[in-house]
C-alpha positions in Angstrom: -30.1 -10.7 7.7 -26.6 -10.8 6.1 -23.4 -12.4 7.2 -20.6 -10.3 8.6 -18.5 -11.1 5.5 -21.1 -9.8 3.2 -21.4 -6.6 5.1 -17.9 -6.1 5.5 -17.3 -6.8 1.8 -19.9 -4.1 0.9 -18.0 -1.6 3.3 -14.6 -2.4 1.8 -15.8 -2.1 -1.8 -17.5 1.2 -1.1 -14.2 2.5 0.4 -12.4 1.2 -2.7 -14.8 3.1 -4.9 -14.4 6.3 -2.8 -10.6 6.0 -3.0 -10.5 5.2 -6.6 -12.9 8.2 -7.4 -10.8 10.5 -5.4 -7.6 9.3 -7.1 -9.1 9.8 -10.5 -10.2 13.4 -9.5 -6.8 14.1 -8.3 -5.0 12.8 -11.4 -7.3 14.7 -13.7 -7.0 18.1 -11.9 -3.3 17.8 -12.0 -3.1 16.8 -15.6 -1.5 19.9 -16.9 1.5 20.2 -19.2 3.5 23.0 -20.6 5.0 23.1 -24.1 8.4 24.7 -24.9 6.7 27.6 -26.5 4.9 28.5 -23.2 1.4 27.2 -24.1 -0.5 25.0 -21.7 -2.8 22.0 -22.1 -5.1 21.3 -19.2 -7.9 18.7 -18.5 -10.3 21.5 -18.5 -9.6 21.9 -22.2 -11.6 18.8 -22.9 -15.1 18.3 -22.1 -14.8 14.7 -22.0 -12.2 15.0 -19.1 -14.4 17.4 -17.4 -17.3 15.0 -17.6 -15.1 12.3 -16.3 -14.0 14.4 -13.3 -17.7 15.3 -12.4 -18.6 11.6 -12.7 -15.9 10.6 -10.4 -16.8 13.5 -7.9 -20.4 12.2 -8.0 -19.4 8.5 -7.4 -17.1 9.7 -4.4 -19.9 11.7 -3.0 -22.3 8.9 -3.2 -20.0 6.7 -1.3 -19.4 9.2 1.4 -23.3 9.4 1.7 -23.4 5.6 1.9 -20.4 5.2 4.3 -22.0 5.8 7.7 -24.8 3.3 6.7 -22.3 0.8 5.4 -20.3 1.0 8.7 -23.3 0.7 10.7 -24.3 -2.3 8.6 -21.1 -4.0 8.8 -20.9 -3.7 12.6 -24.4 -4.6 13.5 -25.5 -6.6 10.6 -28.8 -4.8 10.5 -30.0 -1.5 8.8 -29.7 1.8 10.5 -33.2 2.8 9.1 -35.4 -0.4 9.2 -38.4 0.5 7.2 -37.2 -1.0 4.0 -36.0 2.3 2.5 -32.2 1.7 2.7 -32.3 -1.7 0.7 -34.4 0.2 -2.0 -32.0 3.4 -1.9 -29.0 0.9 -2.2 -30.6 -1.0 -5.0 -31.5 2.0 -7.2 -28.6 4.3 -6.1 -26.0 1.7 -6.8 -27.4 0.9 -10.3 -27.4 4.7 -11.2 -23.8 5.2 -9.8 -22.6 2.2 -11.7 -23.9 3.5 -15.1 -22.5 7.0 -14.4 -19.2 5.5 -13.5 -19.1 3.3 -16.5 -20.0 6.3 -18.9 -17.1 8.2 -17.3 -14.7 5.3 -18.0 -15.9 5.0 -21.6 -15.5 8.8 -22.1 -12.1 9.0 -20.4 -10.7 6.1 -22.4 -12.1 7.2 -25.6 -10.8 10.7 -25.6 -7.4 9.7 -24.3 -6.8 6.9 -26.7 -8.2 8.7 -29.7 -6.4 12.1 -29.3 -3.1 9.9 -28.4 -3.5 8.1 -31.7 -4.5 11.2 -33.5 -1.2 13.1 -32.4 0.9 10.1 -32.8 -0.3 9.8 -36.6 0.4 13.5 -37.1 3.8 13.4 -35.8 4.6 10.1 -37.6 3.3 11.7 -40.9 5.6 14.6 -40.6 8.6 12.5 -39.5 8.7 13.8 -35.8 10.9 11.5 -33.8 9.7 9.8 -30.6 12.0 11.8 -28.6 10.7 15.3 -29.6 9.7 17.4 -26.6 6.3 18.3 -28.0 5.5 14.7 -28.9 6.4 13.6 -25.5 4.4 16.3 -23.7 1.3 15.1 -25.6 2.1 11.5 -24.7 2.5 12.5 -21.0 -0.9 14.3 -21.1 -2.8 11.5 -22.7 -1.3 8.7 -20.9 -2.2 10.4 -17.7 -5.7 10.5 -18.9 -5.5 6.8 -19.6 -4.4 6.1 -16.1 -7.1 8.2 -14.7 -9.6 6.3 -16.6 -8.1 3.0 -15.7 -8.4 4.0 -12.0 -12.1 5.1 -12.5 -12.6 1.6 -14.0 -11.6 0.1 -10.6 -14.2 2.3 -9.0 -16.7 1.1 -11.5 -16.1 -2.5 -11.2 -16.0 -2.1 -7.4 -19.5 -0.4 -7.5 -20.8 -3.2 -9.8 -19.9 -5.7 -7.3 -21.6 -3.6 -4.6 -24.6 -3.4 -6.9 -24.8 -7.2 -7.3 -24.7 -7.5 -3.5 -27.2 -4.9 -3.0 -29.6 -6.6 -5.4 -29.2 -9.9 -3.6 -29.9 -8.1 -0.2 -32.9 -6.3 -1.7 -34.5 -9.6 -2.6 -34.0 -11.0 0.9 -35.6 -7.9 2.4 -39.3 -6.9 1.9 -38.8 -3.5 0.4 -41.1 -0.6 0.0 -42.1 -1.6 -3.5 -43.1 -5.2 -2.7 
């Protein structure tokens, strides 16, 4: 049996994870820029951004799956399914989603920061000014990728907190593997 504050915290953190995952997906899917010559750069042009988007979708889907159980748990302070399956599912599912979200954050930050630095170095080496439209377009694209990764980091940290709470709850319940 958990306190109402713990159950409400888990519900709130799952909602935060869902919202941050959705915001990440929205930012990535709308991350498109057009250059003066008519060429375009989209998030789909980078496998790392595709991976980050898929990870955010998986994290959001997991939270949608968990939401009815979390709401019931917050309202009644007991599990909807009482055979010990849900604490185990929460425990293992939360850990897997934490790792996935963390890899998505790492990939997103890595590609954004590296490519931004790479293009800044190229532009600096040929003497392109910071106000050049092409340079600004590249900066806009990769800064948006950094922001999307930062929002996914919020989802990851929220899910890590849920994971810690589900670990504590699992130890309090009997569980199917005990």
